[in-house]
N, C-alpha and C positions, 0 to 999 in steps of 0.2 A: 504493500500500500504506500510505503514511503517512496519507493521507486516510481510508482504511478503518479504520486503527487509532484515529485521533482520533474518528471516529464511534462506534466500539465503546466507547471510554473514556467518551464523553459518555453513552451509554446505561447503561453499568455504574455510573457515578457517580449517575445519576438513580435507579437501582434501589437503590443503597446510601445515598442521601441524603447524599452528601459531595461536596466539590469535588475535581477532579483533583489539586490541590496537596496534599491530605491523603491521597491514595491511594498506598500503598507499592508499588513495582514488583513485589514478590513477591505482591501481591494480584491481579496481572494474569494471567489464564489464560483459555483458550478452552474453554468447556464443550462436551461432545458435542452438546448441544441447539443450540448456535450454528452447527453445521454446515449446518443447513437455511436459514440466513440468507444470501441471495446477497451482501449487503453485506460480509460477512467471508470470503467464499469464497477470496479471494486470500491470506488469512493462515493458512489451515488447515494448510499444509505447512511453516510457519515454526517452527523450534524455539522452545520457550517462553522459553528464556533470551535469545534474540535479540529476541523481542517485548518482554521486560521491559527490556532495555538500550535498545531504541528508544524505549519509553515514557519511560524516565528522561531520554533526550535531549530528547524533545518537552516533557516536564515542565519541564526546565531552560530551554528556549527560551521557553515560555509565561510562566515566572516573570520572565524578563528583559523580555519584551515588556510584561507587565502593570505591573511596578514601575518600569521605566526608559524603554523605547523608545516605546510607543504614546502616552503623554502628550505627547511632543515632536513627534509627526508631524502635519503638515497633511494631513487625511484627504480633503479635497475633490479628487475626480478631475477632470482636464481631458483632453479629447481632444488638446489641443496637446502635452502633455508625456507621451508614452507610457512614459517611463522614470522618472516621478516615483515617490516612495516609495509614494504612495497607490495608483497603478496596479499596482505590484509587490506591494503588500500585498493588493490585491484578487485577484491571481492566486494568492497563497499563503494565502488565508484558510482553506482546508481544513486547514491545519496548526495552526490556533489553536483551543484548546478553547472550547466554548460558554460555559463559566463565565468564562473570561478575557475574552471579548468583552462579556459582560453586566456584569462588574465595571467595565471601562473605560467602557462605555455609561452605567452608573449614576452614575459620577463626573461625566461630562460633563453628564448631565441635572441633577444637583444643582448644578453650576457654572453652569448657564444658567437658573436660576430668575429670573423677572422680577417675580413678585408676592410681596412680603415679608409677614411676619406682621402688620405694622401696616396693611395694606390689607385691607378687608373683601372676602370672596368674593362674586362676582356671584351673584345668586339668580334662579332662573326659577320660574314658577308653571305647573303642568300640571293639566289638568282630566281626572281619570280617567273621568268620565262620557262623554267623547268616544269612548272605546274600550270602553265597558261591554259585557259579554257576549262580548268577544273579537272582535266584528264592527265593523270600522272603516268608517264610512260614506264617508269620502273621505280622500285622502292628506293633506289639510291638517289633519285632526284627529289624525293620528298623533303620538305623543310626539316622534318624530324631527323632524317639521315644526314642531310647537309650539316645541321647543327651538331649532331652527335660526332661526326668526323672532326669538325673544327674544335669542339670543346674537349675531345678526348685527351688532348695534351695540356689542358688547363688544370692545375691542381684544384681539387674540390674546395679547398679553403678559400680560393678566390671567389667562389660563388656563394659563400656564407656572409650575407650582408644583413644589415639591420632591417627591421620591419618597415615596409613602405609607409611613408607618411608625408603630409604636406603636398604642395603643388608641384614639386620637382623631386619625386622619390628616387631612391637609389635602387636599381635593379641588379640582378646577378650578372647580367651582361648586356651590352648594347648591340643593336642590330642595324646593319646597313644593307639596304636592298640595291642590287645592281641596277643602275639606270634610273633610280628614284631619288628625288630630292626631298627628303623628309626632315622637317624641323622638329626637334625634340625627340625624346627616346620613348616616352610612355606609349604613344599610339602604336608605334611599330612593334614594341615588345608585347603589348596585349594582342595585336593582330597575329603575331607569331604563335602565341600560346593557343589562340582560337584555331588557327590553321592546323597546328600539330594535333590537337584533339580531333579535328575533322579527319585527318589522315589516319590516326590510330583506329578510328571507328569506321574505316572503309576497307575495301579490298586491297588498297595500295600497300598496306603493311599487314603482316600475318601474326603480330604479337597478341591481338585480341580476337576472340571468336564470338559471333552472335550467340546469344543464349539459346540453347536447344529448345526450351519451352516456347519460344516464339512461334514455332511451327504449329503449336496448339493455341495460339492467340493469348499467350501468357508471357508477361515480361518482354513484350516487343520493344526493340530498341536498346535492350540491355546487353552488356558484354561481359565476358569472363576472359581470364588469361588462357591462351591456346594451350591445351594440355598435350604436349608431345615433347620428345627429346629435343634438346636445343644444342646448336653449335656454339662455338666460342663467340662468333660474331653476333649471334642472337642474344647470348648472355650479356654482351656489352650493350646492346640496344635496350634490353630490359633494365640494366643498371642505369642507363641514361633516362629511361622512363621514370624510375624511382627518383632520380635526381630532379626531374621536372616537377614531380609531385611536391618535393621539398621546396623547390624554387618558387612554385606558385603559392605555397603557404607563407613563405617569407615576403613575397610580393603582394599578398592579400588580393590576388586575382583568382576568383573562383573559376575552376576549369569546367567547361561544358562536357564532362565525361559522364556517361551513364553506365556505371559498372554495377554488377549484381552484388547483393549483400555479402555473398560468400567471399568476394575479393577483399572487402574491407575487414571481414573477420580474420582472414589470413594475414592481413597487414598488421592488425593489432595483436595477433597471436591467440585469438579465441578459437576453441574447437567448433567444428561444424555440427549442426543438428542433423542426425541421420534421416529424420523424417522431413522437417520443414525445408532445409536447404536443398535436399534432393528434389523435392516437389517444386520449389521455386526455379531451380536450374534446369531440370529435365522432367517435366511432368509425365511424358510418355514412358520413360524408363521407370518412374515412380509407380505408375499404374501397372506396368508390366510385372514389376516385382510383387506388387500387392495381389495380382491375379494368382501367382504361384503360392504366395503365403496363405491365401484364403481358399484354395482348392479344398473341396469337402471330401472327395473320394477319388479312386483311381480312374473311373470312367470320365469324371470331370477333367482330370489331369490329361487324359488321352485326348479329349476334345480340344483342350487348350493347346496341346502340342500339335494337333492336326491344323488348328487355325494358324499357329506360328509357322509351321512347315509350309503351308500354302502361300504365306506371305513372303517367306525367305527362300522358298524352293529348297528346303532342307531334305535330307535323305530319309531313308526308312531305318527302323531299328534292326540291327544285325541279328538279334535274337528272333525277331518276328518280322519278316520282310514286308508283310502287308500292313504293318502298324507304323504310323508316322512317329517321328521322335524329335526331341530337342537335344542338342549336345551342349557340353560345358564351354560354350563360346558366346561372345557378345560383341557388339560393335562399339568402338570408342566414339567419343564426341567428334572426332575428325573423320569418322566413317570407315575405320580399319577394323576388320574382324580379328579378335584376339582370343586366345585360349584362357579360360579362367583358372585352369590348373594344368599341370604338366600332362600332356596327352589329352587335353580337353576335347579335341575334335572327335575322338573315338570314345568318349565317355558319355553315355546316355543319361538324360535326366529321368529319374524314376520316382515312384511314390516315396521310397525310402530316403532319397537324397534331394528332393525338391527344395527343402528349406535351406540346404547347403548351397544349392544353385542360386536361390534368391539372395542369400547373404553375399555370395560371391559377386553377383551383378551389382548390388548396392555398394559393396566395398570398392569395386572398380570405379564407379561413378564418383564416389566420395574422394578417392585418391586423385582422380582427374580434377575435381573441384579444388582440393587442397593444393595440388600442383606445386609441391615443395621446392622443386628445382627452380622453377620460374619465380616463385614468390621470394625465395632466398636472394635471387639477383635483384629483384625490385626493392626489397628491404635494405640490401646493401647500398643501393644507390640513394635511397631515402636517408639512410643513416649517415651518409657522407655530407648531407646538407643540414639535417636537424637531428638532435639527440634522440635516438630511438626509445630511450626510457620514458620520454614524454607520452608515448602511446599507452603506457601502463594505466594512465588515468582515464583514457578515452574509450568509449564504446565504439563499435563499428559505425553506427549511425553518426556519431559525433565527429569521427575522423573524416567521414564523407562530407559532413556539413562544413568542416574546417577547410577541406580541400576543394570541394566542388560547389559549395553554397547551395542555394535553393534554385530549382529550375523554373522559377516564376518571378515576376517583377511585382513588388509591392509599391503601387503608385503613391499611396499616402506617405510611405517612407521616402520615396524619391522626391515628392513635393516638399517634404520637410527639410530636405537637403539640397535645395535649389536656391541659387542666388540670381538676382536680377541686376543687370549692369547698365551703365550709361543712361540713367534716368528711367529705366523701365520699372514698372510696378506690377505686383500680382493682380491688381484690379484692372489693368489695361484690358481693353476688349479683346485684342488679338491674343493676349496671354490666356484669358479665360477660354477662348476658342481652342487654344493649344491643349489645355488640360482636359477640356471636354472631349476633344478628338481622341486623346490618349485613353480616356475612360471608355470610349467606344471600341477600342482595339481589342483583339483577341490576345491571349498570352503569347502566341507565336509572333504576332505583329509587334507586341511590346518588346520581345527579345530582339527582333530585327531592328527596332528603333534604337535600342541600347547599343547594338553592334554598330549601327550607323553613326551614333553620336560619340562613342568612346572606344570602339574596336574590341569590345568583349560582350558576349551574350548574357553573361550572368554578372551581377554586381553584388557586393557585400550586403548582408542584411543587418549588420551591426556597425556601429560607428562610435569612437571614443566620446564624441560630443554628447551622447545620450547619458553619460555618467555625470553630467552637470559641469563638464569642463568648458573651456573657452570655445567659442564658435569656430575658431580656426583649427581645432583639433579634429580634423576629418581624416578618414581613411580614404586613400585614392580609390576610384577616380572622383569621389565626392569632393566638393559639391558640384552638381551640374550648374552650368552658367547659361543664362539666356541673355543674348545681346542683340542689338539691332544689326541689320545686314551692313556689309561694307559699301560705302558710297551711297549716293541718293538718286542715281539715275533710273528712270523708268517707272512704270506703274507697279505698285507693290504686288498686285495680284498676278503679274506676269513674271515675278522673280521666284527664284528657287531657294530652298533652305540649304544653307551650307553649315558645315561643322568643322571644328578644330579638335580632332580626337585626343591629342595629347592633353588638352585642357578640359575635355568634356564640355565644350562650349558649343551651343546651338545658336546660330545667327538667323534670327527669325524675322522675316518681313511682316509688315502690318497688314495681314490679309483681312479683307473686308467681311468675310462670312465664314461660318463653320464649314460649309461645303468646300470652299476653296482650301481651307486649312487641311481638311481631310484628304483632299485630292493631292495637295503638295506633299503632305507627310507620307502618304502611301507611295507616291512617285519616288520620293527620296529613299525609302527603305526597300522597295522592290527592284528599283532600277539602278541602284548604285553600282558603278563599274569599278571604281578605284576606291577601296576602303581606306587608303592611306592619304587622306586629305589634310592631315594635321601633323 
């Protein structure tokens, strides 16, 4: 119940854009709409005063942890010392608010900076013509591989920079595009990360595999690490992938990666759930295993084997040639038929060993999902940029939030983090048209607008200014700036919206109607050809 309350408080604080430390206990209440959420079902019958008292206790606990206790704790877990504070903290991490963890994490990241201001940032040069038209001719031409080659000789210490902050943040490396004249570093860096995520989740690179459950309309668009033996070159690319995760955390640029929960469990070192994780990743295999586990008698098993044999053109039982059979083989996620035990192709599934067969199939899939060889390479890359012991405190969902943010845009949060320049005001008619138009957009269109305006599809959902700090304490790319267009020539309705992506600045003409505003915004986000305008 405590864990459920902490998760509810995390969501409430995200919605209110404040930290739990600033939430008053009397602001905690369960709305009738929360009754449909299974995560808070165990709290529905608790009196509201009890909830508020319990929140006050958790609030006090988290305050002590953040200000006094966690900075003194050795967070590295060891299997030798099961009663170490790190091990106990890992068991109790559900009692710690997400913001408490992020605050401690940010302190550690700023304390482990290895490249100081007097060292020049590494610079890489990318050739956009290699991926022109969106069709990448070979994996070597991708931004991902171009960057991996050039950064392979750069010590990882040079990529460990302080957390991005202010209008001119420090990033792990600078990017120069061949033939492009780009002013500033932020826009090109954010565009690079966006393009790399796009490449990773395409057929251009083979590091990630679409979730097998997608064929059954479940978890469409989600990816897992490709489960297969890897070469040294692939191991280096997975190491670089891990480094990019750490670089994005230090840069506070949410990556538009849609990875299955089992990936994040592997990253933080949590064991997989044999039921839930298998069902999420490969529902067809999950159902296949369940059929064998739930067979009631031998005739039902024979019918099941006949059905499978007809689908896979399997052979007949050597003991009884007229009787269809299944053997101790199964297909991997990459489509290769493998033996589940030595001599499995000649080993027939029978009533006596059907449960052994079902366990073997389940075990094969779970090993593929754990993918220890690939995950070890990713963790090694991540550990070269951020201290891996920080993951002790985080749940799989929380490391995903810290790395990838939320896949939707909160307009109220964006509005609260917008500045108006050169005499513009929020009450100006064309500014009101602008916000009304954005409210009419779908989430897909809002993500495209953010990509157009600052070169990243996802933006942070937290900001230091919500802690009551000065207005200047924003996390990049915030604040969004709205300014008048350059020059004064021509009718305003015939002008187009321009942006400076490095500054997250939208140069907005004074359109005379909402319809014109909608038309120009949609034109801008759908027909932009060159994303590097700033």
